[in-house]
Backbone as a printed PyTorch tensor [residue, N CA C, xyz], in Angstrom:
tensor([[[ 14.6840,   0.0570, -11.3250],
         [ 14.0920,  -0.0490,  -9.9520],
         [ 12.7100,  -0.5860, -10.0940]],

        [[ 11.8610,  -0.0020, -11.0070],
         [ 10.4590,  -0.4940, -11.1820],
         [ 10.4500,  -1.9770, -11.5030]],

        [[ 11.4440,  -2.4820, -12.2730],
         [ 11.5070,  -3.9700, -12.5500],
         [ 11.6700,  -4.7260, -11.2490]],

        [[ 12.4430,  -4.1890, -10.3580],
         [ 12.7230,  -4.7850,  -9.0990],
         [ 11.3850,  -4.9410,  -8.3210]],

        [[ 10.5980,  -3.8560,  -8.2800],
         [  9.3540,  -3.8750,  -7.5810],
         [  8.3720,  -4.8260,  -8.2710]],

        [[  8.3650,  -4.8590,  -9.5610],
         [  7.4580,  -5.7330, -10.2940],
         [  7.8160,  -7.2330,  -9.9900]],

        [[  9.0950,  -7.5260,  -9.8180],
         [  9.4820,  -8.9110,  -9.5910],
         [  9.3840,  -9.3020,  -8.0870]],

        [[  9.2190,  -8.3630,  -7.2380],
         [  9.1430,  -8.6570,  -5.7980],
         [  8.0560,  -9.5820,  -5.3910]],

        [[  6.7950,  -9.4700,  -5.8440],
         [  5.8010, -10.4450,  -5.4540],
         [  6.1110, -11.8410,  -5.7980]],

        [[  6.7870, -12.0230,  -6.9160],
         [  7.1320, -13.3850,  -7.4020],
         [  8.2910, -13.9380,  -6.6340]],

        [[  9.2770, -13.0780,  -6.2710],
         [ 10.4210, -13.4800,  -5.5750],
         [ 10.0340, -13.9350,  -4.1810]],

        [[  9.0790, -13.1930,  -3.5420],
         [  8.6770, -13.5170,  -2.1870],
         [  7.5140, -14.4220,  -2.1120]],

        [[  6.9960, -15.0070,  -3.1980],
         [  5.8920, -15.8840,  -3.1820],
         [  6.1280, -17.1010,  -2.3040]],

        [[  7.2490, -17.7080,  -2.3690],
         [  7.5340, -18.8600,  -1.4270],
         [  7.5260, -18.4610,  -0.0610]],

        [[  8.0240, -17.2960,   0.3430],
         [  8.0350, -16.8450,   1.7420],
         [  6.5620, -16.6670,   2.2470]],

        [[  5.7890, -16.0180,   1.4250],
         [  4.3940, -15.7030,   1.8720],
         [  3.6540, -16.9970,   1.9750]],

        [[  3.8020, -17.9000,   1.0030],
         [  3.0700, -19.1920,   1.0190],
         [  3.4600, -19.9460,   2.3040]],

        [[  4.7200, -20.0260,   2.5760],
         [  5.1310, -20.7140,   3.7490],
         [  4.6150, -20.1100,   5.0450]],

        [[  4.5870, -18.7760,   5.1270],
         [  4.0510, -18.0650,   6.2600],
         [  2.5780, -18.3450,   6.3650]],

        [[  1.9040, -18.3860,   5.2890],
         [  0.4470, -18.6500,   5.3030],
         [  0.0950, -20.0610,   5.8220]],

        [[  0.9670, -21.0190,   5.4950],
         [  0.6820, -22.3750,   5.9500],
         [  1.0620, -22.5780,   7.4170]],

        [[  2.0440, -21.7490,   7.8810],
         [  2.3830, -21.8680,   9.3200],
         [  1.3790, -21.1960,  10.2450]],

        [[  0.6620, -20.2250,   9.6650],
         [ -0.2320, -19.3300,  10.3440],
         [ -1.6460, -20.0250,  10.4100]],

        [[ -2.0160, -20.4890,  11.5010],
         [ -3.3090, -21.1370,  11.7040],
         [ -4.4020, -20.1400,  11.7430]],

        [[ -5.5490, -20.4180,  11.0070],
         [ -6.5970, -19.4610,  10.9620],
         [ -7.8900, -20.1300,  11.5360]],

        [[ -8.5810, -19.5240,  12.4530],
         [ -9.7970, -19.9710,  13.0240],
         [-10.8300, -18.9010,  12.8510]],

        [[-10.9610, -18.4620,  11.7070],
         [-11.8410, -17.2910,  11.3460],
         [-13.0520, -17.8820,  10.6780]],

        [[-14.1640, -17.0520,  10.6900],
         [-15.3750, -17.4360,  10.0730],
         [-15.3730, -17.2220,   8.5780]],

        [[-14.3310, -16.5680,   7.9990],
         [-14.3480, -16.2670,   6.5620],
         [-13.2610, -17.0200,   5.8250]],

        [[-13.3670, -17.1390,   4.5980],
         [-12.4600, -17.8630,   3.7240],
         [-11.1610, -16.9850,   3.4940]],

        [[-10.0510, -17.6080,   3.4340],
         [ -8.8260, -16.9320,   2.9120],
         [ -8.3390, -17.5390,   1.6820]],

        [[ -7.8870, -16.7760,   0.7970],
         [ -7.4010, -17.2210,  -0.4750],
         [ -5.8540, -16.9870,  -0.4550]],

        [[ -5.0410, -18.0250,  -0.2160],
         [ -3.6130, -17.8590,  -0.1800],
         [ -3.0400, -18.1750,  -1.5780]],

        [[ -3.9030, -18.4390,  -2.4840],
         [ -3.4490, -18.7020,  -3.8780],
         [ -3.1240, -17.4820,  -4.6310]],

        [[ -3.7750, -16.3940,  -4.2490],
         [ -3.4870, -15.1180,  -4.9470],
         [ -3.1080, -14.0090,  -3.9790]],

        [[ -2.0090, -13.4890,  -4.2440],
         [ -1.5230, -12.3450,  -3.3810],
         [ -2.3340, -11.1290,  -3.6410]],

        [[ -2.9040, -10.9900,  -4.7770],
         [ -3.7340,  -9.7980,  -5.1230],
         [ -5.1570,  -9.8680,  -4.8270]],

        [[ -5.6180, -10.7770,  -3.9080],
         [ -7.0120, -10.8790,  -3.5720],
         [ -7.4690,  -9.6620,  -2.8990]],

        [[ -8.7330,  -9.2750,  -3.2480],
         [ -9.3540,  -8.0810,  -2.6940],
         [-10.0480,  -8.4680,  -1.3810]],

        [[ -9.4910,  -8.1080,  -0.2410],
         [-10.0220,  -8.4350,   1.0360],
         [-10.1120,  -7.2130,   1.9080]],

        [[-11.3560,  -6.8840,   2.3430],
         [-11.4810,  -5.6230,   3.1840],
         [-10.6510,  -5.8180,   4.4460]],

        [[-10.0540,  -4.7210,   4.8660],
         [ -9.2320,  -4.7010,   6.0600],
         [ -7.7870,  -5.0640,   5.8330]],

        [[ -7.4670,  -5.5730,   4.6030],
         [ -6.1330,  -6.0210,   4.2490],
         [ -5.6440,  -5.1810,   3.0910]],

        [[ -4.3870,  -4.6900,   3.2540],
         [ -3.7320,  -4.0130,   2.1910],
         [ -2.3600,  -4.6040,   1.9130]],

        [[ -1.7120,  -4.2020,   0.8780],
         [ -0.3810,  -4.7350,   0.5920],
         [  0.6330,  -3.5670,   0.2870]],

        [[  1.8490,  -3.7890,   0.6200],
         [  2.9190,  -2.8280,   0.4300],
         [  4.1690,  -3.5800,  -0.0490]],

        [[  4.6730,  -3.1990,  -1.2320],
         [  5.9170,  -3.6380,  -1.7260],
         [  6.9160,  -2.5370,  -1.4870]],

        [[  8.0790,  -2.8590,  -0.9740],
         [  9.1180,  -1.8850,  -0.7230],
         [ 10.4140,  -2.3290,  -1.1750]],

        [[ 11.1560,  -1.4710,  -1.8360],
         [ 12.5290,  -1.8420,  -2.3680],
         [ 13.4790,  -0.6620,  -2.0360]],

        [[ 14.5030,  -0.9020,  -1.2890],
         [ 15.5320,   0.0130,  -0.9880],
         [ 16.7740,  -0.4100,  -1.7360]],

        [[ 17.2110,   0.4620,  -2.6470],
         [ 18.4200,   0.1260,  -3.4850],
         [ 19.2330,   1.4150,  -3.5060]],

        [[ 20.3780,   1.3220,  -2.8170],
         [ 21.1810,   2.5260,  -2.7750],
         [ 20.4920,   3.6410,  -2.0420]],

        [[ 20.3520,   4.7730,  -2.6410],
         [ 19.7220,   5.9440,  -2.0280],
         [ 18.2460,   6.0530,  -2.4430]],

        [[ 17.7640,   5.0360,  -3.2330],
         [ 16.3830,   5.1100,  -3.7240],
         [ 15.4910,   4.1120,  -2.9130]],

        [[ 14.3580,   4.5770,  -2.5200],
         [ 13.3330,   3.7530,  -1.8230],
         [ 12.0690,   3.8790,  -2.6180]],

        [[ 11.5830,   2.7660,  -3.0360],
         [ 10.2670,   2.7360,  -3.7430],
         [  9.2760,   1.9550,  -2.9450]],

        [[  8.0880,   2.4780,  -2.8520],
         [  6.9520,   1.8390,  -2.2160],
         [  5.7390,   1.7790,  -3.1760]],

        [[  5.1240,   0.6280,  -3.1200],
         [  3.8600,   0.4480,  -3.9230],
         [  2.8630,  -0.0570,  -2.8830]],

        [[  1.8410,   0.7590,  -2.6300],
         [  0.7950,   0.4510,  -1.6610],
         [ -0.4970,   0.2420,  -2.4310]],

        [[ -1.2100,  -0.8050,  -2.0320],
         [ -2.4560,  -1.1270,  -2.6700],
         [ -3.4680,  -1.5050,  -1.5830]],

        [[ -4.6460,  -0.9810,  -1.6450],
         [ -5.6720,  -1.2300,  -0.6620],
         [ -7.0690,  -1.1770,  -1.2930]],

        [[ -7.9530,  -1.9770,  -0.7900],
         [ -9.3630,  -1.7730,  -1.1370],
         [ -9.7470,  -0.3320,  -0.7120]],

        [[-10.6180,   0.3030,  -1.4760],
         [-11.0280,   1.6340,  -1.1410],
         [-11.7330,   1.6790,   0.1860]],

        [[-12.4470,   0.4890,   0.5270],
         [-13.1790,   0.4110,   1.7190],
         [-12.3100,   0.7130,   2.9730]],

        [[-11.0810,   0.3270,   2.8990],
         [-10.1560,   0.5500,   4.0210],
         [ -9.7890,   1.9610,   4.2500]],

        [[ -9.7900,   2.7410,   3.1590],
         [ -9.3490,   4.1340,   3.1670],
         [-10.4050,   5.1890,   3.1500]],

        [[-11.5240,   4.8590,   2.6100],
         [-12.6200,   5.9180,   2.5150],
         [-13.9320,   5.3670,   3.1100]],

        [[-14.0300,   4.0510,   3.3240],
         [-15.2260,   3.5310,   3.9120],
         [-16.2920,   3.0370,   2.8930]],

        [[-16.0570,   3.1110,   1.6190],
         [-16.9670,   2.6150,   0.5860],
         [-16.1090,   2.4920,  -0.6970]],

        [[-16.7790,   1.8440,  -1.7430],
         [-16.1210,   1.5130,  -2.9940],
         [-16.8490,   2.0350,  -4.2000]],

        [[-18.0250,   2.5440,  -3.9650],
         [-18.8100,   3.0930,  -5.0770],
         [-18.2840,   4.4780,  -5.4430]],

        [[-18.7100,   4.9540,  -6.6440],
         [-18.3830,   6.3080,  -7.0830],
         [-18.9010,   7.3170,  -6.1080]],

        [[-18.1110,   8.3080,  -5.7200],
         [-18.4910,   9.3630,  -4.7660],
         [-19.5210,  10.2640,  -5.4140]],

        [[-20.7040,  10.2100,  -4.9600],
         [-21.7480,  11.1030,  -5.5320],
         [-22.2030,  12.2110,  -4.4770]],

        [[-22.3550,  11.8040,  -3.3060],
         [-22.7790,  12.7910,  -2.2390],
         [-21.6030,  13.6570,  -1.8180]],

        [[-21.8560,  14.7740,  -1.3430],
         [-20.8590,  15.7470,  -0.7830],
         [-19.9520,  15.1270,   0.2070]],

        [[-20.6520,  14.3350,   1.1610],
         [-19.8790,  13.6270,   2.2030],
         [-18.9320,  12.6350,   1.6980]],

        [[-19.3320,  11.8020,   0.6600],
         [-18.4730,  10.8320,   0.0290],
         [-17.3120,  11.5680,  -0.6890]],

        [[-17.6120,  12.5670,  -1.4250],
         [-16.5270,  13.3490,  -2.1170],
         [-15.5540,  13.9460,  -1.1640]],

        [[-16.0270,  14.3960,   0.0480],
         [-15.0830,  14.8730,   1.0210],
         [-14.1820,  13.8310,   1.5760]],

        [[-14.7640,  12.6140,   1.7790],
         [-13.9750,  11.4200,   2.2770],
         [-12.8740,  11.0670,   1.2950]],

        [[-13.2390,  11.0370,   0.0180],
         [-12.2650,  10.7180,  -1.0610],
         [-11.1670,  11.7670,  -1.1020]],

        [[-11.5700,  13.0480,  -1.0300],
         [-10.5710,  14.1390,  -1.0680],
         [ -9.6410,  14.1040,   0.1520]],

        [[-10.1800,  13.7730,   1.3450],
         [ -9.3650,  13.6890,   2.5460],
         [ -8.3090,  12.5140,   2.4540]],

        [[ -8.7930,  11.3940,   1.9710],
         [ -7.9590,  10.2280,   1.8430],
         [ -6.8800,  10.5360,   0.8230]],

        [[ -7.1950,  11.1610,  -0.2310],
         [ -6.1990,  11.5540,  -1.3010],
         [ -5.1610,  12.4980,  -0.7720]],

        [[ -5.5700,  13.5020,   0.0850],
         [ -4.6210,  14.4240,   0.6890],
         [ -3.6990,  13.6060,   1.6060]],

        [[ -4.2280,  12.7550,   2.3850],
         [ -3.4000,  11.8670,   3.3270],
         [ -2.3790,  11.0310,   2.5140]],

        [[ -2.8060,  10.4570,   1.4550],
         [ -1.8780,   9.6190,   0.6210],
         [ -0.8890,  10.3810,  -0.1160]],

        [[ -1.1310,  11.6970,  -0.3190],
         [ -0.1190,  12.5090,  -0.9490],
         [  0.9660,  13.0260,   0.0430]],

        [[  0.8980,  12.5400,   1.2060],
         [  1.9290,  12.8780,   2.2670],
         [  2.6890,  11.6310,   2.7850]],

        [[  3.3990,  10.9780,   1.9020],
         [  3.9400,   9.6630,   2.2870],
         [  5.0210,   9.7530,   3.3900]],

        [[  5.7360,  10.9120,   3.5820],
         [  6.7710,  10.8930,   4.5640],
         [  6.1640,  10.7050,   5.9200]],

        [[  4.9920,  11.2390,   6.1840],
         [  4.4360,  11.0480,   7.5710],
         [  3.7130,   9.6540,   7.5740]],

        [[  3.0540,   9.2130,   6.5070],
         [  2.3390,   7.9460,   6.6040],
         [  3.3400,   6.7510,   6.8440]],

        [[  4.5490,   6.8520,   6.2850],
         [  5.4710,   5.7130,   6.4160],
         [  6.5990,   6.0160,   7.3550]],

        [[  6.5210,   7.1460,   8.1560],
         [  7.3790,   7.5380,   9.1810],
         [  8.8740,   7.4940,   8.7200]],

        [[  9.0980,   8.1430,   7.5200],
         [ 10.4740,   8.2980,   7.0520],
         [ 11.1910,   9.4390,   7.5530]],

        [[ 11.3330,   9.5270,   8.8800],
         [ 11.9450,  10.6690,   9.5410],
         [ 13.4290,  10.6000,   9.5460]],

        [[ 14.0170,   9.3990,   9.4370],
         [ 15.4420,   9.2760,   9.3500],
         [ 15.8560,   9.0130,   7.8750]],

        [[ 17.1000,   9.2010,   7.5530],
         [ 17.5840,   8.9400,   6.2400],
         [ 17.4940,  10.1990,   5.3000]],

        [[ 16.9330,  11.2580,   5.8330],
         [ 16.8660,  12.5220,   4.9120],
         [ 16.2140,  12.1730,   3.6840]],

        [[ 15.0280,  11.6760,   3.6850],
         [ 14.3590,  11.1650,   2.4480],
         [ 13.3460,  12.2370,   1.8770]],

        [[ 13.2850,  12.4490,   0.6460],
         [ 12.3430,  13.3580,   0.0000],
         [ 11.5660,  12.5760,  -1.0850]],

        [[ 10.2840,  12.8020,  -1.0510],
         [  9.4450,  12.1170,  -2.0130],
         [  9.6530,  12.8720,  -3.4040]],

        [[ 10.1400,  12.0210,  -4.3710],
         [ 10.4130,  12.6630,  -5.6800],
         [  9.3060,  12.2680,  -6.6700]],

        [[  8.4870,  11.2830,  -6.2950],
         [  7.3840,  10.8870,  -7.1830],
         [  6.2620,  10.3830,  -6.3420]],

        [[  5.0330,  10.7640,  -6.5670],
         [  3.8190,  10.3570,  -5.9050],
         [  2.7920,  10.1500,  -7.0440]],

        [[  2.3880,   8.8630,  -7.1320],
         [  1.3650,   8.5290,  -8.1710],
         [  0.1780,   7.8490,  -7.4740]],

        [[ -1.0060,   8.3460,  -7.5630],
         [ -2.1900,   7.7270,  -6.9870],
         [ -3.1400,   7.3310,  -8.1100]],

        [[ -3.7050,   6.1210,  -7.9890],
         [ -4.6260,   5.7100,  -9.0500],
         [ -5.7500,   4.9920,  -8.3760]],

        [[ -6.9520,   5.3880,  -8.7920],
         [ -8.1720,   4.7660,  -8.3410],
         [ -9.3670,   5.2980,  -9.1810]],

        [[-10.3180,   4.5350,  -9.4200],
         [-11.5560,   4.9750, -10.0770],
         [-12.1530,   6.1030,  -9.2920]],

        [[-11.9500,   6.0670,  -7.9570],
         [-12.6080,   7.0580,  -7.0340],
         [-11.9100,   8.4900,  -7.3070]],

        [[-10.7370,   8.4910,  -7.7710],
         [ -9.9730,   9.7310,  -7.9900],
         [-10.2560,  10.3900,  -9.3240]],

        [[-11.0360,   9.6510, -10.1840],
         [-11.2780,  10.1430, -11.5600],
         [-11.9450,  11.4470, -11.5140]],

        [[-11.3140,  12.4460, -12.1540],
         [-11.8550,  13.7720, -12.2120],
         [-12.4350,  13.9620, -13.6380]],

        [[-13.7850,  14.1750, -13.7280],
         [-14.3880,  14.2850, -15.0620],
         [-13.8780,  15.4830, -15.8230]],

        [[-13.5210,  16.5820, -15.1640],
         [-13.1180,  17.7060, -15.9070],
         [-11.6380,  17.5790, -16.2930]],

        [[-10.8730,  16.6160, -15.6860],
         [ -9.4800,  16.4970, -16.0060],
         [ -9.1980,  14.9740, -16.0940]],

        [[ -9.9100,  14.3080, -16.9200],
         [ -9.8660,  12.8470, -17.1030],
         [ -8.5710,  12.5640, -17.7910]],

        [[ -7.7600,  11.6030, -17.2480],
         [ -6.5010,  11.2200, -17.8580],
         [ -6.8350,  10.1410, -18.8700]],

        [[ -6.0430,  10.1200, -19.9120],
         [ -6.3080,   9.1520, -20.9560],
         [ -5.2390,   8.0710, -20.9230]],

        [[ -5.3920,   7.1410, -19.9620],
         [ -4.4830,   6.0570, -19.7790],
         [ -5.2390,   4.7700, -20.0830]],

        [[ -4.6990,   3.9760, -20.9330],
         [ -5.3590,   2.7590, -21.3370],
         [ -5.3690,   1.7000, -20.2900]],

        [[ -4.4410,   1.8070, -19.2270],
         [ -4.3920,   0.7130, -18.3220],
         [ -5.2260,   0.9150, -17.0570]],

        [[ -6.0400,   1.9450, -16.9890],
         [ -6.8440,   2.2440, -15.8530],
         [ -8.0570,   1.3020, -15.8670]],

        [[ -8.4780,   0.7820, -14.7540],
         [ -9.6670,  -0.0510, -14.6420],
         [-10.8330,   0.8380, -14.0970]],

        [[-11.7140,   1.1310, -14.9420],
         [-12.8470,   1.9300, -14.4830],
         [-13.9410,   0.9250, -14.1370]],

        [[-14.2030,   0.9640, -12.7780],
         [-15.1150,  -0.0550, -12.1580],
         [-16.5680,   0.3920, -12.3830]],

        [[-17.4280,  -0.5550, -12.4310],
         [-18.8590,  -0.4070, -12.5860],
         [-19.5220,  -0.3910, -11.1800]],

        [[-20.6290,   0.1430, -10.9800],
         [-21.3050,   0.1350,  -9.6970],
         [-21.3660,  -1.2790,  -9.1140]],

        [[-21.0520,  -1.4480,  -7.8940],
         [-21.1840,  -2.7310,  -7.1960],
         [-19.8690,  -3.5270,  -7.2750]],

        [[-18.9220,  -3.2160,  -8.0760],
         [-17.6520,  -3.9120,  -8.1180],
         [-16.6840,  -3.4300,  -7.1180]],

        [[-15.7040,  -4.1940,  -6.8640],
         [-14.6000,  -3.8260,  -5.9200],
         [-13.8210,  -2.6490,  -6.5550]],

        [[-13.3670,  -1.7760,  -5.7010],
         [-12.4680,  -0.5840,  -6.1570],
         [-11.3370,  -0.5530,  -5.2210]],

        [[-10.1270,  -0.4910,  -5.8460],
         [ -8.8940,  -0.3870,  -5.1440],
         [ -8.1910,   0.9960,  -5.3050]],

        [[ -7.3490,   1.2690,  -4.3480],
         [ -6.5080,   2.4950,  -4.4750],
         [ -5.1050,   1.9750,  -4.4970]],

        [[ -4.3930,   2.4810,  -5.5590],
         [ -2.9740,   2.1700,  -5.7610],
         [ -2.1400,   3.4670,  -5.5650]],

        [[ -1.0870,   3.3320,  -4.7900],
         [ -0.1240,   4.4430,  -4.6160],
         [  1.3250,   3.9140,  -4.9010]],

        [[  1.9880,   4.7750,  -5.6590],
         [  3.3900,   4.4800,  -5.9570],
         [  4.2440,   5.7180,  -5.5210]],

        [[  5.2080,   5.3210,  -4.6830],
         [  6.0900,   6.4930,  -4.1670],
         [  7.4790,   6.1600,  -4.4320]],

        [[  8.2700,   7.2050,  -4.8240],
         [  9.7400,   7.0880,  -4.9270],
         [ 10.3130,   8.1460,  -4.0880]],

        [[ 11.3420,   7.7590,  -3.3320],
         [ 12.0250,   8.6840,  -2.4080],
         [ 13.5530,   8.5870,  -2.7780]],

        [[ 14.1180,   9.7550,  -2.6370],
         [ 15.5660,   9.8060,  -2.6750],
         [ 16.0540,  10.1070,  -1.3020]],

        [[ 16.9170,   9.3100,  -0.6940],
         [ 17.3360,   9.4510,   0.6870],
         [ 18.7450,   9.7860,   0.6970]],

        [[ 19.1480,  10.9480,   1.1870],
         [ 20.6020,  11.4280,   1.1800],
         [ 21.3600,  10.5610,   2.1360]],

        [[ 20.6840,  10.0340,   3.1720],
         [ 21.4230,   9.1610,   4.1510],
         [ 20.6790,   7.8110,   4.3590]],

        [[ 20.6230,   7.1420,   3.2020],
         [ 19.8440,   5.8380,   3.2150],
         [ 20.2930,   4.8980,   4.2300]],

        [[ 21.6250,   4.9530,   4.5340],
         [ 22.1960,   4.0350,   5.5970],
         [ 21.5500,   4.2760,   6.9430]],

        [[ 20.9090,   5.4150,   7.1300],
         [ 20.2230,   5.7240,   8.4170],
         [ 18.8370,   5.1560,   8.5030]],

        [[ 18.2860,   4.7020,   7.4110],
         [ 16.9820,   4.0990,   7.3610],
         [ 17.0810,   2.7910,   8.0690]],

        [[ 16.4400,   2.5840,   9.2620],
         [ 16.5620,   1.3720,   9.9100],
         [ 15.2380,   0.6370,   9.8990]],

        [[ 14.0880,   1.3580,   9.7680],
         [ 12.8330,   0.6580,   9.8270],
         [ 11.7780,   1.4810,   9.0890]],

        [[ 10.7530,   0.7220,   8.7640],
         [  9.5010,   1.3450,   8.1230],
         [  8.4300,   1.2360,   9.2020]],

        [[  7.8640,   2.3860,   9.5680],
         [  6.8720,   2.3650,  10.7180],
         [  5.5040,   2.8390,  10.1120]],

        [[  4.4990,   1.8890,  10.1050],
         [  3.2070,   2.2020,   9.4890],
         [  2.1760,   2.5940,  10.5280]],

        [[  2.6010,   2.8940,  11.7700],
         [  1.6640,   3.2220,  12.8490],
         [  0.7570,   4.3250,  12.3600]],

        [[  1.3470,   5.3680,  11.7270],
         [  0.5030,   6.5430,  11.3300],
         [ -0.4750,   6.1540,  10.2330]],

        [[ -0.1160,   5.3130,   9.3530],
         [ -1.0240,   4.8440,   8.3040],
         [ -2.2450,   4.0850,   8.9450]],

        [[ -1.9020,   3.2380,   9.9400],
         [ -3.0410,   2.5220,  10.6070],
         [ -3.9130,   3.5060,  11.4120]],

        [[ -3.3370,   4.4680,  11.9450],
         [ -4.0540,   5.5380,  12.7880],
         [ -5.0030,   6.2830,  11.8330]],

        [[ -4.4710,   6.7690,  10.6350],
         [ -5.2650,   7.6040,   9.7670],
         [ -6.3070,   6.7920,   9.0600]],

        [[ -6.0460,   5.4970,   8.8100],
         [ -7.0000,   4.6610,   8.0590],
         [ -7.3020,   3.4680,   8.9610]],

        [[ -8.1600,   3.6200,  10.0650],
         [ -8.3760,   2.5840,  10.9670],
         [ -9.0790,   1.3650,  10.5200]],

        [[ -9.6920,   1.4090,   9.3540],
         [-10.3910,   0.2130,   8.8300],
         [ -9.3330,  -0.7400,   8.2100]],

        [[ -8.0250,  -0.2870,   8.1280],
         [ -6.9890,  -1.2120,   7.6340],
         [ -6.4230,  -1.9650,   8.8570]],

        [[ -6.7420,  -3.2900,   8.8530],
         [ -6.4080,  -4.1150,   9.9480],
         [ -5.0880,  -4.8000,   9.8660]],

        [[ -4.6410,  -5.0360,   8.5730],
         [ -3.2740,  -5.5790,   8.3900],
         [ -2.8020,  -5.2260,   7.0040]],

        [[ -1.4430,  -5.2090,   6.9340],
         [ -0.7460,  -4.8680,   5.6240],
         [  0.2850,  -5.9120,   5.3620]],

        [[  0.1410,  -6.6020,   4.3210],
         [  1.1100,  -7.6650,   3.8480],
         [  2.2770,  -6.9040,   3.1660]],

        [[  3.3890,  -6.9310,   3.7960],
         [  4.5980,  -6.2080,   3.3020],
         [  5.5880,  -7.1780,   2.7250]],

        [[  6.0920,  -6.8480,   1.5710],
         [  7.1820,  -7.5560,   0.8950],
         [  8.2590,  -6.5030,   0.6710]],

        [[  9.4900,  -6.8360,   1.1550],
         [ 10.5760,  -5.8780,   1.2160],
         [ 11.8330,  -6.4970,   0.6890]],

        [[ 12.4620,  -5.7200,  -0.2680],
         [ 13.8570,  -6.1060,  -0.6650],
         [ 14.7060,  -4.8610,  -0.1840]],

        [[ 15.6440,  -5.2540,   0.7080],
         [ 16.5210,  -4.2170,   1.2290],
         [ 17.9600,  -4.7060,   1.3570]],

        [[ 18.8160,  -3.9540,   2.0790],
         [ 20.2140,  -4.2600,   2.1600],
         [ 20.4320,  -5.6780,   2.8410]],

        [[ 19.5070,  -6.0530,   3.6570],
         [ 19.6080,  -7.4260,   4.3080],
         [ 18.8440,  -8.5100,   3.6690]],

        [[ 18.4820,  -8.2950,   2.4050],
         [ 17.8140,  -9.3310,   1.5800],
         [ 16.3240,  -9.1150,   1.5270]],

        [[ 15.6050, -10.2450,   1.2410],
         [ 14.1550, -10.2730,   1.0760],
         [ 13.4460, -10.6440,   2.3950]],

        [[ 12.2730, -10.0350,   2.5380],
         [ 11.4370, -10.5340,   3.6850],
         [  9.9880, -10.2590,   3.4040]],

        [[  9.1710, -11.0920,   3.9230],
         [  7.7710, -10.8270,   3.8570],
         [  7.2340, -10.8990,   5.2000]],

        [[  6.3800,  -9.9730,   5.6340],
         [  5.8160,  -9.8920,   6.9260],
         [  4.4480,  -9.3140,   6.9090]],

        [[  3.6260,  -9.6020,   7.9510],
         [  2.3470,  -9.0140,   8.0330],
         [  2.3490,  -8.0430,   9.2210]],

        [[  2.0410,  -6.7540,   8.8930],
         [  2.0270,  -5.7120,   9.9720],
         [  0.6860,  -5.4050,  10.3560]],

        [[  0.5130,  -5.0590,  11.6220],
         [ -0.8920,  -4.6860,  12.1600],
         [ -0.7690,  -3.4520,  12.9820]],

        [[ -1.8930,  -2.8920,  13.4970],
         [ -1.7930,  -1.6970,  14.3520],
         [ -1.0190,  -2.0950,  15.5870]],

        [[ -1.0560,  -3.2970,  16.1480],
         [ -0.2630,  -3.6600,  17.3280],
         [  1.2140,  -3.9170,  16.9710]],

        [[  1.5600,  -4.2560,  15.7690],
         [  2.9180,  -4.5160,  15.3220],
         [  3.1140,  -3.8440,  14.0310]],

        [[  3.3390,  -2.4610,  13.9930],
         [  3.3500,  -1.6700,  12.7520],
         [  4.7350,  -1.4370,  12.1930]],

        [[  5.7890,  -2.0050,  12.7320],
         [  7.2140,  -1.7580,  12.3240],
         [  7.8330,  -2.8940,  11.6840]],

        [[  8.7270,  -2.5760,  10.7100],
         [  9.4890,  -3.5420,   9.9730],
         [ 10.8860,  -2.9480,   9.8040]],

        [[ 11.9200,  -3.7860,  10.1550],
         [ 13.3270,  -3.3580,  10.0490],
         [ 13.8150,  -3.6280,   8.5930]],

        [[ 14.6010,  -2.7120,   8.1220],
         [ 15.1880,  -2.9490,   6.7850],
         [ 16.2410,  -3.9930,   6.8620]]])
């Protein structure tokens, strides 16, 4: 399943590129359509794969969208914002509105330099520890087992947009029973059908 998620961005690259070229932009800032992993404030990405009764989600966002800053949390106020965001991200059933399908989160992994706990520092060689002034992202990986996966009809990110209002759009790439699709969700259009 993880291999399926890792291949997803490459499988959907033509879809996203085509969508980007069809989508006219009259904004004052530059867009980089060459890289799906570009760090852009207000923009997050979500890869989703539904295979049988397993649903996997990989959510990636600049920390700015979720906590309002990207530097290491030093003040009590910043530490409280990081802790609050982490608590929200640890509740994926409500964030992704998985109320149908009888889904249970069986795995929740959160990674970010902001979550580094000095007293309980993990020894993972693949973590990117950012320096002051650099961009900082938050990565979340969720695995769900859904007893009634056939009842999952849509992914609704309205609650995620509500809880993290600095997130303006989420680039979603989905592999599900009806094939592959790539779509951009916003607070005004937060739903995607499987």
